[in-house]
C-alpha positions as CSV (number, residue, x, y, z in Angstrom):
1,M,218.1,-87.4,231.6
2,E,220.9,-86.5,234.1
3,I,219.7,-84.8,237.3
4,T,221.9,-82.3,239.0
5,Y,220.9,-81.6,242.6
6,V,222.0,-79.9,245.8
7,I,221.6,-81.7,249.2
8,Q,220.6,-79.5,252.1
9,K,220.9,-81.0,255.6
10,S,218.7,-79.5,258.3
11,R,216.8,-80.3,261.5
12,R,213.9,-82.1,259.8
13,R,212.4,-85.6,260.0
14,S,212.0,-86.6,256.4
15,I,213.6,-86.3,253.0
16,S,211.9,-84.0,250.4
17,I,212.7,-82.9,246.9
18,Q,212.0,-79.4,245.5
19,V,212.2,-78.4,241.9
20,A,212.8,-74.7,241.6
21,D,211.8,-72.6,238.6
22,N,215.3,-72.5,237.3
23,R,215.3,-76.4,237.1
24,K,217.5,-76.5,240.3
25,I,216.8,-79.7,242.3
26,I,217.0,-79.3,246.1
27,V,217.0,-82.4,248.2
28,K,216.4,-81.7,251.9
29,V,217.4,-84.4,254.3
30,P,217.7,-84.7,258.1
31,L,221.0,-84.1,259.7
32,G,223.1,-87.2,259.8
33,T,221.6,-88.7,256.7
34,P,224.2,-90.5,254.6
35,T,224.6,-89.2,251.1
36,F,223.8,-92.6,249.6
37,M,220.4,-92.5,251.1
38,A,219.6,-89.1,249.5
39,E,220.9,-90.5,246.2
40,N,218.7,-93.6,246.5
41,F,215.7,-91.4,247.2
42,I,216.5,-89.3,244.1
43,R,216.8,-92.5,241.9
44,E,213.4,-93.7,243.3
45,K,211.8,-90.3,242.5
46,K,213.4,-89.8,239.1
47,D,210.2,-90.1,237.1
48,W,208.5,-87.6,239.5
49,I,211.4,-85.2,239.2
50,T,211.4,-85.4,235.4
51,K,207.6,-84.6,235.3
52,Q,208.2,-81.7,237.6
53,I,211.0,-80.3,235.5
54,E,208.7,-80.6,232.4
55,K,205.9,-78.8,234.2
56,V,208.3,-76.0,235.3
57,E,209.5,-75.6,231.8
58,K,206.0,-75.5,230.4
59,Q,204.9,-72.9,233.0
60,S,208.0,-70.9,232.3
61,K,207.3,-70.9,228.5
62,L,203.7,-69.8,229.2
63,A,204.8,-67.0,231.5
64,D,207.4,-65.8,228.9
65,S,204.7,-65.7,226.2
66,M,202.5,-63.6,228.4
67,G,205.3,-61.0,229.0
68,P,205.9,-59.2,232.3
69,L,203.1,-57.8,234.4
70,T,202.9,-54.0,234.5
71,E,202.4,-52.0,237.7
72,E,198.8,-51.4,236.6
73,D,198.3,-55.2,236.0
74,I,199.5,-55.9,239.5
75,R,197.3,-53.2,241.0
76,Q,194.2,-54.6,239.2
77,I,195.1,-58.2,240.3
78,K,195.5,-57.1,244.0
79,K,192.2,-55.2,243.8
80,K,190.5,-58.3,242.5
81,A,192.2,-60.5,245.1
82,R,191.1,-58.3,248.0
83,V,187.5,-59.1,247.0
84,I,187.7,-62.7,246.0
85,I,190.1,-64.2,248.5
86,P,188.4,-63.0,251.7
87,Q,185.1,-64.3,250.3
88,R,186.6,-67.8,249.8
89,V,188.2,-67.7,253.3
90,E,184.9,-66.7,254.9
91,Y,183.0,-69.4,253.1
92,Y,185.4,-72.2,254.1
93,A,186.0,-70.9,257.6
94,K,182.3,-70.8,258.3
95,M,181.8,-74.2,256.8
96,A,184.5,-75.8,259.0
97,G,183.9,-73.6,262.1
98,I,187.4,-72.2,262.0
99,S,188.1,-68.6,263.2
100,Y,191.0,-66.5,261.9
101,N,192.3,-63.1,262.6
102,R,193.3,-60.9,259.6
103,I,193.8,-61.6,255.9
104,F,196.8,-60.1,254.1
105,I,197.1,-60.1,250.3
106,R,200.5,-59.6,248.9
107,L,202.5,-60.2,245.7
108,Q,204.9,-63.0,246.9
109,K,207.7,-64.6,245.0
110,S,207.7,-68.1,246.4
111,R,204.5,-68.8,248.4
112,W,200.9,-69.1,247.6
113,G,199.8,-68.8,251.2
114,S,200.8,-69.0,254.8
115,C,199.4,-68.4,258.3
116,S,200.8,-67.1,261.5
117,V,200.5,-68.4,265.1
118,D,198.3,-65.3,265.7
119,G,195.7,-66.6,263.2
120,N,196.6,-64.2,260.4
121,L,196.3,-65.5,256.9
122,N,198.6,-64.4,254.1
123,F,197.8,-65.0,250.4
124,N,199.6,-64.3,247.1
125,C,197.4,-62.0,245.0
126,L,198.3,-64.1,241.9
127,L,196.0,-66.8,243.2
128,V,193.2,-65.1,241.5
129,L,194.9,-65.9,238.2
130,M,194.7,-69.6,239.0
131,P,191.7,-71.9,238.4
132,P,189.2,-71.5,241.2
133,E,189.9,-75.0,242.6
134,V,193.6,-74.1,243.1
135,L,192.7,-70.9,245.0
136,D,190.2,-72.8,247.1
137,S,192.8,-75.5,247.8
138,V,195.3,-73.0,249.1
139,V,192.6,-71.3,251.3
140,V,191.5,-74.6,252.8
141,H,195.1,-75.7,253.3
142,E,195.9,-72.5,255.3
143,L,192.7,-72.8,257.3
144,C,193.6,-76.4,258.2
145,H,196.8,-75.1,259.9
146,L,194.5,-73.0,262.1
147,L,192.3,-75.9,262.9
148,K,195.4,-78.0,263.7
149,S,196.7,-75.4,266.1
150,K,193.2,-75.1,267.7
151,I,193.1,-78.8,268.4
152,R,196.4,-78.9,270.3
């Protein structure tokens, strides 16, 4: 399989690869990284990239078979998310002794979750459609950011 990619140079410390949902491969590298190093990294990660492309295609086919969500579907998903996600956040925050500010539930295109320096947590409402362990993993991940900022 031939891999087509785009190299993005930025102020970062490591090389990363992102497989977008349109099968676009984005290779992010630190400024000053020679092109051959990025190409070597891609060759080393070819099997991983291939698996990710297959996963994206499989998810895309599944999404296509489900059809688009209606406004009512989205409204119901958000309603469910506003109940479930805060419960999971509270459970894990209490377990780890982490405090947070506010929780925001939105329909986001490219993120499952994020957190702000103010301690606000943002979650994609579509998390409630994922297996519970995926939702919990995102919640714990975002809470860990708050724990990390608390330690410093």
